[in-house]
N, C-alpha and C positions, 0 to 999 in steps of 0.2 A: 787734759789741757796741754798744751803745746806753747813751751818758751819760744821768745825768739830776740835775738841778739841781729840792731841795725848794725850796721858799721856804713861810716860816711869814707870816701877814698884818697883824697889827696889829703897828705895833713896824717892822716888816719894808717890806714893799711900802707899805703904808699908815700915812702920819703924818699928824699933827697930834691937837690935842687935844680935836676934836668929838667923838668917839664917848664920850671919857670924862666931859666935860660932861654930855651928852644922859645917861649912867648914874648922874652923881651927881644930876641936875635928878627922873629919875625914882626913885632911892630917896628922897631928900627930899619925894616927893611923896608917895611910901605912906607915909613915918614922920611926918611932917606936924610934922616939926621943922625951921625954917630956919635956926637955928643949927648943924645937922651940915653944911651948907654950906663954914662958917669951918672946922671940924674940920677939913674933907677937902681944903680948900686949903692948910691948912698941912704935912699930911700929903703932899700931894705935890709940896707946894715944896720940903721935906726931902727928897722922893728925888728930885727934879730938881737936886738941889744935891748928892749926893753922902752927905746925911747919914739914910741909912735903911737897913733892910737889906730893904723891899721887893723882889720880884723884877721887879715893874714898875709902871705906873702903876693898872694895876689891882687891884692887891696893897697901893697904898699905901692906897686908897679903903677896900679891906676891912676893912686896919687898924685906921684911924681910924673905921671905920660899928663894927667888934667893941668898941673901946675904950668905945663908947658902948652898950653892950649891943643892940645891931642883930643879930637874926638872921642868918644864912646863907641860909635861907628866903628871906627880905627881900632880900636884896641878888640873889638869882637873879632874883628878880622883874623887879626893876630893869632887871637888866643886860638881860632879855629882851626888855623893854619900849622900852628904850633901842636895840634892835637894828633895832627898825622903823624909826629915824631914819639908819639908816647911809646916809653920802652924801647924804642930804638936807641943807639949810641947815643945821637943826636938830642935826646930827652929821658936819660937813662933814671929808673926807680927803685929802689930797694925796700922790700920789706923790714919792719921791728925786729928785732930779734926774736928769733921763737916764735913767730908767730904762728908757723904753720903748725907746729906740733901742740899751739894752743887751739888751733880750729879743730884739728883731729881729735884732742880731745873734748871741745864742745857740740862736735856733730852729734853724739851721739845723744846729747840731753837738750838739744835746741836747735830750732832752725837759725841757719844763719843768713842773713840778707845785708846786701849793698844798697846802699841810697846815697846818688851824688849827684850833684849839680852839673856834671860834666857831661859831655854828647857822650853816645855810645862809640864814636870816633875810636877804635884802637885799644878801647877797653879790656875786651875780651882777651886780648893779644896780652895784653899788660899784667892783668889778673893771670893770667897761664905762665907770664915768665916769674911771677910773684911765687907760683906754685898754690895760690889758695882757691883760683877757680874753681876746682871740681868740689869744695868743702860749702859753697853757697848756693842756697835753695833758690834764691833769686836775684837778679842785676835789675835795680832799677835807674837809669840815667836821665840826665835832664829832669831833674825832677822838680827844679822851682822851690828850693826852701827859700826862705822857710815853711810859707803858704801850702807846697806842695808835699811836705815833711806830714803834715796832718793828717792826711787821709791814709798814707801807710801806718801812719803809727794805730790809729784809729780802729783798721782791720786788723789789725795783727795782737789790738786788745780783744777782740771777741775770742780768740781763742785761748789766750792765757797772759799771763806777763811780759811784759816788753822792757829790755833795755835797749838805748838809745846809744852811742859810741862814736865821739868826732871832736874834732880838735874846733868848731866855731860854734860858741853858747848859743848863741842868737839862731843859728841855721840849723844845729843837729839837736840842741838837748832842750830850748826851749819849748816849743812845739811837744813834743814828748811829753816832758815834764808837766806842761798844761793839763795833758790828758790822763795824766797819774801812770806814767810809764817812769820807768828808771833810768837815770843816766850817767855818764862816765864820760870827761873831758880831760883829754890830753893836750899837750903842749904848751909854749909859753904863757897863756892865759889862767893855767890852772890853778892859782892862787888867787886869783880876781874872784873867779867863780865858785869857789871849792864848796861855799857854804851854800851854794843853792843849786849842788849838786849830790847823785848818790855814791858818788866817788869821784876823786881828781889828780892825775899826777902829770907829770914834767913830760913821760915817757909812758907806750902802751904797755911794756913791757914789765912795769911797775904794778899796773892792774893787774895781770893775767892770776893771781889768786883771787882778787876781790872779786873778779869775773867768773871764774870757775865757781868760787864759792855761791856767788849770785844765781848760775846755773843748777848749783846744789850738787854738783859733782866733788867737792871737797868740802872741809868743816870749814866754816869762817872763820877767817883771824882776828882778833882783838882791834878796834878801829883804832888808828893812831891818832893823839891829840895833836890838835893843830898847833903848829910852829916848832913839832919834835921830830918830824919825818917828812919824806916828800912825798909822800901820801894820806890823802885824808878821805873819810868812809861817813857817809851819814845814815844813818839808819830811821828807818819811816814808814 
């Protein structure tokens, strides 16, 4: 039996506004409208404050741009151009505190896999800068979540238990849960979906003990009753 932990990239292993800011700069450069940056900034602020139905920061940018009549094709061009700066000073990313140590501990107990909708562009370089690339057994880019996630999870389940870790429930977790895999949600939406996940918290470091317990390298901690702390674990 081989356990597999499947991690998302943006918003999960890679944190920081760098990639989003690069995305906005490229879209603004394409459309030639500097006022777009202000509108996008307002949309991002609303998302970060929990006053938006955007599923993530990229969706918040899309919503603001769409409201100004900017075509999806323009946004896609801007996004692809922005990824050429990923992990550079123009689009810095940072790892959650203690991530490398966590992956070192997990690597002996589970296969660690990356699955992201982002393209391969500078992905390996960004993972290296975060210090996590060496611990990944496989890297899957341009996955096409949520649909593309199902095949990855189904294949991993043939070898043993699977835990999918990500910040967007519909993309990262729901396809895995539908196949019987366990799920870990991180980020602003954790409270909204906690009841539908195996574990959930506002930040990834809060989930380290639960992930380690899932992998069998520590003794499971008692679950935190909903509403009494920042993490929630559902046993099933």
